[in-house]
Each structure stands twice: as C-alpha cells, then as structure tokens.
C-alpha beads as a LAMMPS data file, in Angstrom:
LAMMPS data file: protein, C-alpha beads

455 atoms
454 bonds

1 atom types
1 bond types

-500.0 500.0 xlo xhi
-500.0 500.0 ylo yhi
-500.0 500.0 zlo zhi

Masses

1 110.0

Atoms # bond

1 1 1 -12.435 17.593 59.193
2 1 1 -14.793 20.058 60.858
3 1 1 -17.535 19.628 58.283
4 1 1 -17.464 15.845 58.584
5 1 1 -17.606 15.940 62.431
6 1 1 -20.657 18.203 62.315
7 1 1 -22.535 15.975 59.876
8 1 1 -21.586 12.916 61.901
9 1 1 -23.077 14.569 65.014
10 1 1 -26.358 15.168 63.154
11 1 1 -26.562 11.524 62.105
12 1 1 -25.763 10.456 65.675
13 1 1 -28.687 12.561 66.963
14 1 1 -30.992 10.980 64.395
15 1 1 -29.848 7.508 65.470
16 1 1 -30.377 8.381 69.171
17 1 1 -33.888 9.600 68.395
18 1 1 -34.653 6.382 66.566
19 1 1 -33.371 4.372 69.533
20 1 1 -35.467 6.416 71.978
21 1 1 -38.550 5.878 69.813
22 1 1 -37.934 2.142 69.856
23 1 1 -37.671 2.132 73.675
24 1 1 -40.864 4.143 74.120
25 1 1 -42.775 1.943 71.752
26 1 1 -41.641 -1.153 73.619
27 1 1 -43.394 0.080 76.807
28 1 1 -46.672 0.507 75.012
29 1 1 -48.978 3.481 75.475
30 1 1 -51.870 2.770 73.189
31 1 1 -52.542 3.771 69.647
32 1 1 -52.465 7.481 70.329
33 1 1 -49.140 7.110 72.091
34 1 1 -47.670 5.262 69.067
35 1 1 -48.915 7.931 66.711
36 1 1 -47.559 10.711 68.917
37 1 1 -44.149 9.051 69.205
38 1 1 -43.979 8.419 65.443
39 1 1 -45.096 11.958 64.618
40 1 1 -42.526 13.426 66.967
41 1 1 -39.809 11.280 65.376
42 1 1 -40.828 12.290 61.830
43 1 1 -40.865 15.971 62.763
44 1 1 -37.497 15.652 64.461
45 1 1 -36.040 13.805 61.476
46 1 1 -37.447 16.303 59.008
47 1 1 -36.021 19.258 60.931
48 1 1 -32.677 17.517 61.286
49 1 1 -32.565 16.690 57.539
50 1 1 -33.322 20.323 56.693
51 1 1 -30.483 21.447 58.937
52 1 1 -28.116 18.923 57.357
53 1 1 -29.176 19.938 53.806
54 1 1 -28.714 23.627 54.620
55 1 1 -25.259 23.054 56.097
56 1 1 -24.188 20.856 53.158
57 1 1 -25.349 23.423 50.611
58 1 1 -23.650 26.151 52.597
59 1 1 -20.400 24.164 52.756
60 1 1 -20.513 23.434 49.012
61 1 1 -21.186 27.089 48.333
62 1 1 -18.132 28.036 50.380
63 1 1 -16.016 25.449 48.542
64 1 1 -17.319 26.642 45.165
65 1 1 -16.472 30.221 46.029
66 1 1 -13.062 29.148 47.256
67 1 1 -12.468 27.366 43.907
68 1 1 -13.259 30.596 42.078
69 1 1 -10.862 32.589 44.244
70 1 1 -8.175 29.878 44.289
71 1 1 -6.113 31.123 41.287
72 1 1 -5.943 34.643 42.739
73 1 1 -4.977 33.346 46.212
74 1 1 -2.301 31.087 44.744
75 1 1 -0.930 34.012 42.757
76 1 1 -0.712 36.165 45.923
77 1 1 0.824 33.276 47.867
78 1 1 3.583 32.914 45.263
79 1 1 4.376 36.615 45.565
80 1 1 4.456 36.652 49.400
81 1 1 6.044 33.227 49.778
82 1 1 3.236 32.044 52.100
83 1 1 1.120 28.938 51.768
84 1 1 -2.550 29.133 50.895
85 1 1 -4.430 28.232 54.094
86 1 1 -7.964 27.586 55.295
87 1 1 -10.216 24.558 55.210
88 1 1 -12.241 25.719 52.224
89 1 1 -9.126 26.597 50.320
90 1 1 -7.540 23.225 51.123
91 1 1 -10.586 21.357 49.848
92 1 1 -10.575 23.589 46.772
93 1 1 -6.930 22.798 46.122
94 1 1 -7.618 19.067 46.415
95 1 1 -10.588 19.312 44.045
96 1 1 -8.556 21.461 41.642
97 1 1 -5.653 19.010 41.651
98 1 1 -8.027 16.081 41.159
99 1 1 -9.672 17.924 38.273
100 1 1 -6.304 18.624 36.699
101 1 1 -5.281 14.971 37.023
102 1 1 -8.565 13.840 35.471
103 1 1 -8.134 16.366 32.634
104 1 1 -4.551 15.219 32.113
105 1 1 -5.625 11.571 31.969
106 1 1 -8.386 12.436 29.521
107 1 1 -5.928 14.334 27.299
108 1 1 -3.485 11.422 27.442
109 1 1 -6.254 8.968 26.601
110 1 1 -7.367 11.167 23.702
111 1 1 -3.770 11.533 22.471
112 1 1 -3.154 7.774 22.631
113 1 1 -6.465 7.180 20.876
114 1 1 -5.504 9.592 18.101
115 1 1 -2.105 7.941 17.765
116 1 1 -3.713 4.517 17.553
117 1 1 -6.194 5.798 14.973
118 1 1 -3.403 7.384 12.912
119 1 1 -1.411 4.155 12.952
120 1 1 -4.412 2.072 11.926
121 1 1 -5.394 4.481 9.149
122 1 1 -1.842 4.717 7.759
123 1 1 -1.359 0.954 7.504
124 1 1 -1.259 -0.546 4.026
125 1 1 -2.841 -3.698 5.412
126 1 1 -6.601 -3.731 5.792
127 1 1 -7.962 -3.915 9.364
128 1 1 -11.516 -4.820 10.387
129 1 1 -12.925 -5.450 13.859
130 1 1 -16.275 -7.266 14.119
131 1 1 -18.314 -7.499 17.326
132 1 1 -19.844 -10.659 18.789
133 1 1 -23.125 -9.475 17.284
134 1 1 -21.392 -9.479 13.844
135 1 1 -21.460 -5.685 13.504
136 1 1 -18.523 -3.722 12.111
137 1 1 -16.755 -1.816 14.885
138 1 1 -13.690 -0.580 13.003
139 1 1 -12.593 -0.448 9.361
140 1 1 -9.463 1.400 8.233
141 1 1 -9.053 3.140 4.873
142 1 1 -7.105 0.264 3.310
143 1 1 -9.895 -2.234 4.074
144 1 1 -12.513 0.208 2.763
145 1 1 -10.661 0.434 -0.526
146 1 1 -10.063 -3.318 -0.758
147 1 1 -13.727 -4.245 -0.342
148 1 1 -15.365 -0.955 -1.464
149 1 1 -16.839 -0.274 1.998
150 1 1 -18.414 3.124 2.662
151 1 1 -18.193 5.152 5.883
152 1 1 -21.794 4.315 6.810
153 1 1 -20.860 0.649 7.320
154 1 1 -19.721 1.164 10.935
155 1 1 -22.259 -0.334 13.320
156 1 1 -23.995 -2.389 10.643
157 1 1 -23.756 -6.193 10.124
158 1 1 -20.578 -6.977 8.216
159 1 1 -22.380 -9.397 5.870
160 1 1 -24.415 -6.462 4.525
161 1 1 -21.417 -4.272 3.774
162 1 1 -18.537 -6.657 2.966
163 1 1 -19.753 -8.582 -0.046
164 1 1 -17.284 -11.425 -0.406
165 1 1 -18.493 -15.045 0.059
166 1 1 -14.973 -16.369 0.723
167 1 1 -14.460 -13.882 3.578
168 1 1 -17.922 -14.659 5.000
169 1 1 -17.130 -18.382 4.995
170 1 1 -13.763 -17.837 6.691
171 1 1 -15.278 -15.687 9.472
172 1 1 -18.119 -18.169 10.028
173 1 1 -15.624 -20.998 10.366
174 1 1 -13.603 -19.003 12.895
175 1 1 -16.747 -18.295 14.929
176 1 1 -17.495 -22.018 15.149
177 1 1 -13.990 -23.290 15.861
178 1 1 -12.726 -20.310 17.910
179 1 1 -9.287 -20.693 16.299
180 1 1 -7.192 -18.383 14.164
181 1 1 -6.981 -19.101 10.442
182 1 1 -5.451 -17.676 7.271
183 1 1 -6.830 -17.975 3.767
184 1 1 -6.162 -16.536 0.329
185 1 1 -9.177 -14.890 -1.294
186 1 1 -9.808 -13.068 -4.564
187 1 1 -11.754 -9.911 -5.386
188 1 1 -12.939 -9.257 -8.929
189 1 1 -14.462 -5.772 -8.502
190 1 1 -13.490 -2.996 -9.093
191 1 1 -10.171 -4.631 -10.084
192 1 1 -9.010 -8.203 -9.832
193 1 1 -6.919 -8.483 -6.675
194 1 1 -5.568 -11.257 -4.465
195 1 1 -5.606 -10.952 -0.666
196 1 1 -4.209 -13.015 2.191
197 1 1 -6.700 -12.756 5.061
198 1 1 -5.803 -13.573 8.678
199 1 1 -8.699 -13.883 11.151
200 1 1 -8.559 -14.374 14.915
201 1 1 -10.918 -14.004 17.878
202 1 1 -9.925 -11.616 20.661
203 1 1 -9.577 -13.768 23.819
204 1 1 -10.700 -10.931 26.100
205 1 1 -13.604 -9.294 24.301
206 1 1 -14.509 -12.129 21.894
207 1 1 -14.356 -9.715 18.980
208 1 1 -13.248 -10.890 15.525
209 1 1 -10.105 -9.203 14.204
210 1 1 -9.487 -9.395 10.460
211 1 1 -6.139 -8.408 8.894
212 1 1 -5.934 -8.291 5.074
213 1 1 -2.650 -8.328 3.115
214 1 1 -2.604 -7.369 -0.569
215 1 1 -0.544 -10.074 -2.329
216 1 1 -1.522 -9.184 -5.887
217 1 1 2.008 -8.094 -6.809
218 1 1 3.472 -11.274 -5.328
219 1 1 1.039 -13.373 -7.345
220 1 1 1.970 -11.443 -10.487
221 1 1 5.667 -11.982 -9.764
222 1 1 5.031 -15.701 -9.322
223 1 1 3.201 -15.780 -12.638
224 1 1 5.970 -13.835 -14.388
225 1 1 8.580 -16.152 -12.886
226 1 1 6.672 -19.239 -14.011
227 1 1 6.188 -17.743 -17.475
228 1 1 9.872 -16.847 -17.646
229 1 1 10.998 -20.372 -16.791
230 1 1 8.582 -21.852 -19.321
231 1 1 9.519 -19.345 -22.036
232 1 1 13.282 -19.548 -21.592
233 1 1 13.063 -23.342 -21.613
234 1 1 11.093 -23.223 -24.858
235 1 1 13.352 -20.599 -26.438
236 1 1 16.458 -22.662 -25.661
237 1 1 14.937 -26.019 -26.547
238 1 1 13.901 -24.985 -30.074
239 1 1 17.403 -24.111 -31.436
240 1 1 19.041 -26.890 -29.424
241 1 1 16.678 -29.459 -30.931
242 1 1 17.443 -28.148 -34.415
243 1 1 21.192 -28.200 -33.794
244 1 1 21.079 -31.728 -32.404
245 1 1 19.020 -32.986 -35.351
246 1 1 21.347 -31.597 -38.016
247 1 1 24.467 -32.740 -36.160
248 1 1 23.059 -36.284 -36.067
249 1 1 22.351 -36.019 -39.793
250 1 1 25.921 -34.935 -40.476
251 1 1 27.372 -37.649 -38.264
252 1 1 25.300 -40.310 -40.017
253 1 1 26.273 -38.775 -43.393
254 1 1 22.630 -38.633 -44.436
255 1 1 23.257 -36.070 -47.154
256 1 1 23.902 -36.451 -50.844
257 1 1 25.967 -33.421 -51.830
258 1 1 28.337 -30.939 -50.295
259 1 1 25.675 -28.286 -50.887
260 1 1 23.320 -30.104 -48.511
261 1 1 26.135 -30.427 -45.995
262 1 1 26.840 -26.699 -46.233
263 1 1 23.126 -25.934 -45.798
264 1 1 22.974 -28.066 -42.640
265 1 1 26.054 -26.325 -41.223
266 1 1 24.554 -22.901 -41.964
267 1 1 21.380 -23.891 -40.096
268 1 1 23.489 -25.071 -37.158
269 1 1 25.406 -21.768 -37.211
270 1 1 22.148 -19.765 -37.333
271 1 1 20.693 -21.586 -34.330
272 1 1 23.990 -21.283 -32.456
273 1 1 23.951 -17.515 -33.042
274 1 1 20.394 -17.474 -31.742
275 1 1 21.477 -19.253 -28.536
276 1 1 24.338 -16.794 -28.097
277 1 1 21.956 -13.861 -28.617
278 1 1 19.531 -15.237 -26.011
279 1 1 22.366 -15.798 -23.513
280 1 1 23.745 -12.317 -24.185
281 1 1 20.359 -10.633 -23.765
282 1 1 19.694 -12.612 -20.574
283 1 1 23.039 -11.492 -19.179
284 1 1 22.371 -7.826 -20.018
285 1 1 18.870 -8.034 -18.571
286 1 1 20.140 -9.690 -15.393
287 1 1 22.764 -6.974 -14.914
288 1 1 20.184 -4.230 -15.462
289 1 1 17.688 -5.770 -13.035
290 1 1 20.250 -6.386 -10.300
291 1 1 22.039 -3.076 -10.801
292 1 1 25.376 -4.798 -11.270
293 1 1 25.971 -2.772 -14.415
294 1 1 26.224 0.297 -12.211
295 1 1 26.684 -1.081 -8.707
296 1 1 29.883 0.637 -7.549
297 1 1 29.054 4.181 -8.601
298 1 1 25.708 5.605 -9.678
299 1 1 27.571 7.643 -12.344
300 1 1 29.893 4.874 -13.507
301 1 1 29.826 4.639 -17.296
302 1 1 27.994 7.954 -17.657
303 1 1 29.359 10.584 -19.986
304 1 1 28.262 13.580 -22.023
305 1 1 26.719 12.229 -25.241
306 1 1 25.487 13.934 -28.398
307 1 1 21.984 12.566 -28.911
308 1 1 21.869 13.320 -32.638
309 1 1 25.155 11.520 -33.240
310 1 1 24.064 8.602 -31.028
311 1 1 20.770 8.205 -32.886
312 1 1 22.444 8.355 -36.303
313 1 1 25.030 5.752 -35.289
314 1 1 22.425 3.429 -33.759
315 1 1 20.028 3.643 -36.696
316 1 1 22.916 3.337 -39.194
317 1 1 23.788 -0.103 -37.793
318 1 1 20.357 -1.321 -38.983
319 1 1 20.686 -0.282 -42.649
320 1 1 20.875 -3.882 -43.828
321 1 1 17.673 -4.768 -41.934
322 1 1 15.745 -1.900 -43.550
323 1 1 17.092 -2.861 -46.991
324 1 1 16.256 -6.536 -46.537
325 1 1 12.697 -5.855 -45.289
326 1 1 12.167 -3.015 -47.814
327 1 1 11.083 -0.612 -45.064
328 1 1 11.545 3.154 -45.348
329 1 1 13.219 5.130 -42.544
330 1 1 12.758 8.815 -41.776
331 1 1 14.564 10.897 -39.129
332 1 1 13.389 14.118 -37.485
333 1 1 16.084 15.137 -35.010
334 1 1 16.003 18.601 -33.507
335 1 1 19.131 20.667 -34.167
336 1 1 21.125 22.151 -31.355
337 1 1 20.158 19.636 -28.684
338 1 1 22.425 20.010 -25.636
339 1 1 24.697 17.190 -24.463
340 1 1 23.037 14.619 -22.221
341 1 1 24.719 12.738 -19.404
342 1 1 23.989 9.027 -19.840
343 1 1 25.503 5.606 -20.411
344 1 1 26.338 5.669 -24.122
345 1 1 26.300 1.886 -24.598
346 1 1 22.905 1.475 -22.913
347 1 1 21.312 4.376 -24.802
348 1 1 22.527 2.931 -28.116
349 1 1 21.195 -0.483 -27.103
350 1 1 17.815 1.090 -26.255
351 1 1 17.585 2.883 -29.610
352 1 1 18.669 -0.162 -31.621
353 1 1 16.126 -2.403 -29.891
354 1 1 13.254 0.052 -30.422
355 1 1 14.026 0.772 -34.095
356 1 1 14.779 -2.883 -34.863
357 1 1 11.499 -3.946 -33.270
358 1 1 9.558 -1.442 -35.396
359 1 1 11.338 -2.501 -38.591
360 1 1 10.641 -6.202 -38.000
361 1 1 6.907 -5.699 -37.449
362 1 1 6.404 -3.313 -40.384
363 1 1 5.233 -4.769 -43.682
364 1 1 7.071 -4.330 -46.977
365 1 1 7.094 -0.722 -48.264
366 1 1 6.037 0.440 -44.810
367 1 1 7.799 3.212 -42.890
368 1 1 9.504 3.819 -39.562
369 1 1 9.977 7.330 -38.187
370 1 1 12.417 8.351 -35.440
371 1 1 11.887 11.756 -33.795
372 1 1 13.952 13.409 -31.056
373 1 1 13.642 16.748 -29.262
374 1 1 14.848 18.446 -26.063
375 1 1 13.103 20.804 -23.639
376 1 1 14.740 22.288 -20.514
377 1 1 17.418 19.598 -20.427
378 1 1 14.905 16.724 -20.797
379 1 1 14.791 14.567 -23.939
380 1 1 11.891 13.005 -25.803
381 1 1 12.371 10.199 -28.335
382 1 1 9.580 8.709 -30.449
383 1 1 9.819 5.644 -32.679
384 1 1 6.713 5.320 -34.848
385 1 1 5.792 2.748 -37.502
386 1 1 2.762 1.916 -39.619
387 1 1 3.127 -1.816 -39.105
388 1 1 0.808 -4.520 -37.816
389 1 1 0.196 -2.797 -34.470
390 1 1 -0.413 -4.244 -31.014
391 1 1 -3.912 -5.105 -29.698
392 1 1 -4.952 -3.093 -26.641
393 1 1 -5.092 -6.118 -24.301
394 1 1 -1.352 -6.751 -24.792
395 1 1 -0.101 -3.231 -23.996
396 1 1 0.544 -3.893 -20.289
397 1 1 2.602 -7.034 -20.914
398 1 1 4.750 -6.290 -23.957
399 1 1 7.685 -5.231 -21.729
400 1 1 7.759 -8.601 -19.945
401 1 1 10.579 -11.015 -20.694
402 1 1 9.846 -13.366 -23.625
403 1 1 6.322 -12.027 -23.979
404 1 1 5.131 -12.186 -27.579
405 1 1 1.889 -10.910 -29.063
406 1 1 2.055 -13.347 -32.010
407 1 1 4.431 -16.158 -31.082
408 1 1 4.508 -17.774 -34.536
409 1 1 5.264 -14.513 -36.363
410 1 1 7.840 -13.477 -33.747
411 1 1 9.863 -16.638 -34.237
412 1 1 9.653 -16.336 -38.024
413 1 1 11.207 -12.850 -38.001
414 1 1 13.786 -13.733 -35.351
415 1 1 14.627 -12.024 -32.077
416 1 1 14.979 -13.245 -28.516
417 1 1 11.797 -11.799 -27.019
418 1 1 13.888 -9.763 -24.581
419 1 1 14.394 -6.550 -26.556
420 1 1 11.550 -4.451 -25.115
421 1 1 12.231 -5.711 -21.591
422 1 1 15.836 -4.536 -21.928
423 1 1 14.615 -1.163 -23.260
424 1 1 12.339 -0.700 -20.245
425 1 1 15.129 -1.427 -17.757
426 1 1 17.529 0.944 -19.552
427 1 1 14.919 3.724 -19.395
428 1 1 14.281 3.050 -15.696
429 1 1 18.029 3.122 -14.970
430 1 1 18.147 6.597 -16.539
431 1 1 15.129 7.600 -14.385
432 1 1 12.931 8.026 -17.446
433 1 1 9.576 6.677 -18.623
434 1 1 8.428 4.713 -21.650
435 1 1 4.917 4.413 -23.059
436 1 1 3.275 2.747 -26.036
437 1 1 0.417 3.896 -28.241
438 1 1 -0.860 1.341 -30.712
439 1 1 -3.905 -0.150 -32.400
440 1 1 -4.065 -3.412 -34.285
441 1 1 -3.390 -2.850 -37.979
442 1 1 -2.624 0.858 -37.526
443 1 1 0.977 0.874 -36.356
444 1 1 2.774 1.539 -33.080
445 1 1 4.488 4.480 -31.393
446 1 1 6.966 4.081 -28.528
447 1 1 7.723 7.263 -26.569
448 1 1 10.749 7.557 -24.281
449 1 1 11.128 10.573 -21.996
450 1 1 14.442 11.088 -20.203
451 1 1 14.558 13.755 -17.466
452 1 1 17.261 16.361 -17.131
453 1 1 20.252 15.117 -15.152
454 1 1 22.639 17.029 -12.941
455 1 1 26.244 16.964 -14.031

Bonds

1 1 1 2
2 1 2 3
3 1 3 4
4 1 4 5
5 1 5 6
6 1 6 7
7 1 7 8
8 1 8 9
9 1 9 10
10 1 10 11
11 1 11 12
12 1 12 13
13 1 13 14
14 1 14 15
15 1 15 16
16 1 16 17
17 1 17 18
18 1 18 19
19 1 19 20
20 1 20 21
21 1 21 22
22 1 22 23
23 1 23 24
24 1 24 25
25 1 25 26
26 1 26 27
27 1 27 28
28 1 28 29
29 1 29 30
30 1 30 31
31 1 31 32
32 1 32 33
33 1 33 34
34 1 34 35
35 1 35 36
36 1 36 37
37 1 37 38
38 1 38 39
39 1 39 40
40 1 40 41
41 1 41 42
42 1 42 43
43 1 43 44
44 1 44 45
45 1 45 46
46 1 46 47
47 1 47 48
48 1 48 49
49 1 49 50
50 1 50 51
51 1 51 52
52 1 52 53
53 1 53 54
54 1 54 55
55 1 55 56
56 1 56 57
57 1 57 58
58 1 58 59
59 1 59 60
60 1 60 61
61 1 61 62
62 1 62 63
63 1 63 64
64 1 64 65
65 1 65 66
66 1 66 67
67 1 67 68
68 1 68 69
69 1 69 70
70 1 70 71
71 1 71 72
72 1 72 73
73 1 73 74
74 1 74 75
75 1 75 76
76 1 76 77
77 1 77 78
78 1 78 79
79 1 79 80
80 1 80 81
81 1 81 82
82 1 82 83
83 1 83 84
84 1 84 85
85 1 85 86
86 1 86 87
87 1 87 88
88 1 88 89
89 1 89 90
90 1 90 91
91 1 91 92
92 1 92 93
93 1 93 94
94 1 94 95
95 1 95 96
96 1 96 97
97 1 97 98
98 1 98 99
99 1 99 100
100 1 100 101
101 1 101 102
102 1 102 103
103 1 103 104
104 1 104 105
105 1 105 106
106 1 106 107
107 1 107 108
108 1 108 109
109 1 109 110
110 1 110 111
111 1 111 112
112 1 112 113
113 1 113 114
114 1 114 115
115 1 115 116
116 1 116 117
117 1 117 118
118 1 118 119
119 1 119 120
120 1 120 121
121 1 121 122
122 1 122 123
123 1 123 124
124 1 124 125
125 1 125 126
126 1 126 127
127 1 127 128
128 1 128 129
129 1 129 130
130 1 130 131
131 1 131 132
132 1 132 133
133 1 133 134
134 1 134 135
135 1 135 136
136 1 136 137
137 1 137 138
138 1 138 139
139 1 139 140
140 1 140 141
141 1 141 142
142 1 142 143
143 1 143 144
144 1 144 145
145 1 145 146
146 1 146 147
147 1 147 148
148 1 148 149
149 1 149 150
150 1 150 151
151 1 151 152
152 1 152 153
153 1 153 154
154 1 154 155
155 1 155 156
156 1 156 157
157 1 157 158
158 1 158 159
159 1 159 160
160 1 160 161
161 1 161 162
162 1 162 163
163 1 163 164
164 1 164 165
165 1 165 166
166 1 166 167
167 1 167 168
168 1 168 169
169 1 169 170
170 1 170 171
171 1 171 172
172 1 172 173
173 1 173 174
174 1 174 175
175 1 175 176
176 1 176 177
177 1 177 178
178 1 178 179
179 1 179 180
180 1 180 181
181 1 181 182
182 1 182 183
183 1 183 184
184 1 184 185
185 1 185 186
186 1 186 187
187 1 187 188
188 1 188 189
189 1 189 190
190 1 190 191
191 1 191 192
192 1 192 193
193 1 193 194
194 1 194 195
195 1 195 196
196 1 196 197
197 1 197 198
198 1 198 199
199 1 199 200
200 1 200 201
201 1 201 202
202 1 202 203
203 1 203 204
204 1 204 205
205 1 205 206
206 1 206 207
207 1 207 208
208 1 208 209
209 1 209 210
210 1 210 211
211 1 211 212
212 1 212 213
213 1 213 214
214 1 214 215
215 1 215 216
216 1 216 217
217 1 217 218
218 1 218 219
219 1 219 220
220 1 220 221
221 1 221 222
222 1 222 223
223 1 223 224
224 1 224 225
225 1 225 226
226 1 226 227
227 1 227 228
228 1 228 229
229 1 229 230
230 1 230 231
231 1 231 232
232 1 232 233
233 1 233 234
234 1 234 235
235 1 235 236
236 1 236 237
237 1 237 238
238 1 238 239
239 1 239 240
240 1 240 241
241 1 241 242
242 1 242 243
243 1 243 244
244 1 244 245
245 1 245 246
246 1 246 247
247 1 247 248
248 1 248 249
249 1 249 250
250 1 250 251
251 1 251 252
252 1 252 253
253 1 253 254
254 1 254 255
255 1 255 256
256 1 256 257
257 1 257 258
258 1 258 259
259 1 259 260
260 1 260 261
261 1 261 262
262 1 262 263
263 1 263 264
264 1 264 265
265 1 265 266
266 1 266 267
267 1 267 268
268 1 268 269
269 1 269 270
270 1 270 271
271 1 271 272
272 1 272 273
273 1 273 274
274 1 274 275
275 1 275 276
276 1 276 277
277 1 277 278
278 1 278 279
279 1 279 280
280 1 280 281
281 1 281 282
282 1 282 283
283 1 283 284
284 1 284 285
285 1 285 286
286 1 286 287
287 1 287 288
288 1 288 289
289 1 289 290
290 1 290 291
291 1 291 292
292 1 292 293
293 1 293 294
294 1 294 295
295 1 295 296
296 1 296 297
297 1 297 298
298 1 298 299
299 1 299 300
300 1 300 301
301 1 301 302
302 1 302 303
303 1 303 304
304 1 304 305
305 1 305 306
306 1 306 307
307 1 307 308
308 1 308 309
309 1 309 310
310 1 310 311
311 1 311 312
312 1 312 313
313 1 313 314
314 1 314 315
315 1 315 316
316 1 316 317
317 1 317 318
318 1 318 319
319 1 319 320
320 1 320 321
321 1 321 322
322 1 322 323
323 1 323 324
324 1 324 325
325 1 325 326
326 1 326 327
327 1 327 328
328 1 328 329
329 1 329 330
330 1 330 331
331 1 331 332
332 1 332 333
333 1 333 334
334 1 334 335
335 1 335 336
336 1 336 337
337 1 337 338
338 1 338 339
339 1 339 340
340 1 340 341
341 1 341 342
342 1 342 343
343 1 343 344
344 1 344 345
345 1 345 346
346 1 346 347
347 1 347 348
348 1 348 349
349 1 349 350
350 1 350 351
351 1 351 352
352 1 352 353
353 1 353 354
354 1 354 355
355 1 355 356
356 1 356 357
357 1 357 358
358 1 358 359
359 1 359 360
360 1 360 361
361 1 361 362
362 1 362 363
363 1 363 364
364 1 364 365
365 1 365 366
366 1 366 367
367 1 367 368
368 1 368 369
369 1 369 370
370 1 370 371
371 1 371 372
372 1 372 373
373 1 373 374
374 1 374 375
375 1 375 376
376 1 376 377
377 1 377 378
378 1 378 379
379 1 379 380
380 1 380 381
381 1 381 382
382 1 382 383
383 1 383 384
384 1 384 385
385 1 385 386
386 1 386 387
387 1 387 388
388 1 388 389
389 1 389 390
390 1 390 391
391 1 391 392
392 1 392 393
393 1 393 394
394 1 394 395
395 1 395 396
396 1 396 397
397 1 397 398
398 1 398 399
399 1 399 400
400 1 400 401
401 1 401 402
402 1 402 403
403 1 403 404
404 1 404 405
405 1 405 406
406 1 406 407
407 1 407 408
408 1 408 409
409 1 409 410
410 1 410 411
411 1 411 412
412 1 412 413
413 1 413 414
414 1 414 415
415 1 415 416
416 1 416 417
417 1 417 418
418 1 418 419
419 1 419 420
420 1 420 421
421 1 421 422
422 1 422 423
423 1 423 424
424 1 424 425
425 1 425 426
426 1 426 427
427 1 427 428
428 1 428 429
429 1 429 430
430 1 430 431
431 1 431 432
432 1 432 433
433 1 433 434
434 1 434 435
435 1 435 436
436 1 436 437
437 1 437 438
438 1 438 439
439 1 439 440
440 1 440 441
441 1 441 442
442 1 442 443
443 1 443 444
444 1 444 445
445 1 445 446
446 1 446 447
447 1 447 448
448 1 448 449
449 1 449 450
450 1 450 451
451 1 451 452
452 1 452 453
453 1 453 454
454 1 454 455
C-alpha cells in the first residue's frame, strides 16, 4: 500500500494548495495579487504533477521488471521452500494471476465458440440468423446447400442472397406479428426439394432465427404410400369385378352351352390366380421390407449355393413362357464360379422375376441374354433383352410397388407390378446393388452386383 499512500499524499497537497489559493483570493489583493496567486498555484501544480508522473512511471517500471523476473524468483522459491516476497513481486504475482485467469477465460470462450460452431456446421438442418437490420449473421453449411448461398452472403441483406419468395413472405410476416411460425416451402433449383421452415424472433436480441428441415423424403414416402393404396385398390378391384360379373352370369344361367359355362369358369379361375399372385407377392414384399424373413438370425436361411446351378434351375422354370412368346434365350455363365453364401429361395425368386420381366417385354423373335461372372468372391449378373425398352424418365421409379411404364400393356401381358420391387429388396437384403440401363425401343439391361460374404 506504500505506493498508494504516497500518491494520496501528493493529491492532498494539491488540494491544500487549492484551498489556500481560495482563501487568499477571498481577501482580495488587486489584479496583480490574483495573477501572482494563480501563477504560484499553477507552478506548484505543474511541479507536483511532474513528481507524481515520475513516481508512477518509476513504480510501473519496477513492477514491469518484477514481472520479467517473476518466473525465475518463483522457480528459486520452489527450490528453497520460501515464499516470494516484496511489494513489487506481490503486485507482479497479482497481475500475472489476473492475466492467467483472463487468458484461461479467453481460451474457454474460444473453445466453447468452436464447439458451438462445430455443432451448428454438423447439423443436417439448415440454420440462419438474421439481424434486426435484415442482414445475415450466420448461415451453416446445410442452409447454404439448401438455398445455394455463397460464403460472401454473411453481412449482406438476406433478401439479396436467399432467393425464395415463400421464405421472404414468412420472415416478413414474423417481423410484423412478432410470433413464431412454421411453413412448408418448395425449392425448384438446383433440384426440387421440400422444406419445413420454422421462424422465431429472439426475445433478447430481436434477431430472427430460421431453422429449415428437409422433408423431401417424407413427401416422397407420402406420395409412394398414396400411390400404393390407389394401385393396390385398382389391381384388386379389376379381377374382383370380373369374377363377380361372371359369377352373376353363371348364377342367372345366362349362357347357352356348356362351352360358354366352361369359358366363364376359366376366366374366374384366371382372375382368382391373379388375386392369389398379388396377395403372395404383397406378403413376400412385406416380409422383405420389415425384415421378418430374416428377423431372428441375420444368417437364417443362408447356405452355400452353386450360382450356375441356381441360374439354370431358375431359367428352366420359364421354358414355357419363352416358347409361348417365341423369345430366344442365351446363357453365358462363367465356369468354375465359387460357392456363394445366400438365401437360395430369394436368389431364385430374384432371377425368375428379372428373366420373366425381360421375356414379357420382348417382342416375338426377340432375345434375352443372361450373363454371370465372379471376381474376388463378388458376383455380377446381367439380364439383357432387345425388347421395347424403358424411357429415361421412368428409370428412377421402376422399382416402386405397382409402378408401370405402360399400364395397358402391362395388364395385357399379366404380372402383379411387384416383381422388380421384390428384386430390389432381395438385392438389398444380400447387401448388393442393382442398376438399369435402357433406352426406349432399344432394349433393357439389369445388372445385379452381390458383394463377397464372410462364411
């Protein structure tokens, strides 16, 4: 406290001088007397200030030097077991400790800021923060990708960088009403996407916080579900209507000969078989999607299969179809393929569906080719035809349930509309991939790749 007592004494002297000057001035003394008193006070104050400045600089110099020598003194004190003493050293220790605390707080603040930034950047949801002046303060990577925002957008008005009228309208409404709101918006560029946008105003800083959820997949699932319900209803209604009509005809005996009666019964049998096929395919597809076909053990039903034998048996079951449609079949199966661990029933079902699909959509005197090969324990199967082909715009949807490129032709040639969907789920269950290459009028090639599996 020595330094503070000394400086306090200087200030007390300056205050006493000011008081003395006030007393002298109150007694008068003429103009010269006033000037002399004031000049004496100014000189005294100037000298006193110089003394104070010199002492302060000297004290700070001592403290600065003590700070430089502090680490060495502390090191010696730890060796001798004595405390570091002295006024200058004590002040230095206090300043050093304060500096360390400030540095620690700054490091903690920086660490927390980096953590917060990492969390924001890693979120799949888009985050935007807009100031009261409508400038962008924060945009994470997800939001940049959703609305094609560049890094230079920070600090600029959001209406110049986020080009979406629906989002602009939602934010403007929030600014007027000062209430949170949620709205579904669509983006057409660069890809068509659907977003659920939640906007609220920060109660403390009055900033606008925008959170964007990508619901495109949910919207697609809703569409697929709606399409499935509509398609399955239609697929079931068509044979049921036919069955009901012919049964009513038989009951009313509106036929002339036994041949007509037999024809009606054959039509009823055909539509009944179609209903059974649809129900069977729906059951298989449901089991594949839910995993019930393999729920207790991931290797349940798996065995070592000979791919060449499996392909020959699967294709052989379709001989009558190829003969009836007058379609040629060629096989190119690599010799010496190793055994493959898989579900035999599902693999046969996959092959039958693929080859049957190609045969049905190949014109008379056309051809279907089945090729199989193995590399490093992985298998590749190709089913190629020179049939009617599939237009490019349908490629992404042909594996959906009941999806048909040409609905009229599909119903004429039969089938449930579930074959390719079942194939896709079988391939996925075996951890493989399936792709299609096709052009309208030039045929189609389905390629299945099954990875090597551990025994």
